[in-house]
N, C-alpha and C positions, 0 to 999 in steps of 0.2 A: 486829362493831362497825362502825358506819357513820361517815361523815365528821363528823356532828354530835357523836357520842360522843367521837371523837378530839379534836375541837376543844375540847369541854367539859373533857376530861381535861388537855389541854396548857395550858389557861388557868386551871386550878385551882391556887390557892395551896397547898392541901393536898398535891397531887401534888408540887409543887416542894419543899415543906418535907420531905416524906417522902424524896424523892430526896437532898436535902442531908444529912438525918440518916443515911441508908444509906451514902452515900459517905464522910461524916465518920467514921462508925464503922469502916468498912473502913480508912481511912487511919490511924486511931488503932491499930487492931489490927496494922497493919504497921509501927508505930513511925515514922511519917512525922513530921518536925518540925512543931511547932505553927504556925509561920509559913507553912509550905506548905499546911497544912490550911486556914488562914484564906484563903489566896489561891485555892485550889480552890473553897471554899465561895462566895467572892465571885464567881468566874467563873460558877458554876452559877446563882447568884441573878440575875446580870446577864442571862445567857442566858434564864432563865425569864421575866424581865420583858419582854425584847425579843420573845420568841416569843408571849407572851400578848398583848402590844400588837398585834403584826402580825396574829395570828389574829382578835382581837376586832375590829379595824378592818376587816379583810377581810370578816368575817361581817356587820358593820354596813353596810358599803358594798354588799355583795351584797343585803342586805335592802332597802336604799333603792333599788337599781336595779330590783328587782322591783315596787316600788310605783308607779314612774313609767310 
């Protein structure tokens, strides 16, 4: 896997939704209270949005730098 593949995976909404589904299922299986599951899911979603934005902007800025 090269850097481009990793960036594409980390910016994928499908990846983040799959991660949320997996973690949520684990939390339900371990009888974690629903409020805590909601908080964990929110943190993962926020982290995913932040990472996606940072990587996408970095990739775009890198592409613009090469054109000049």
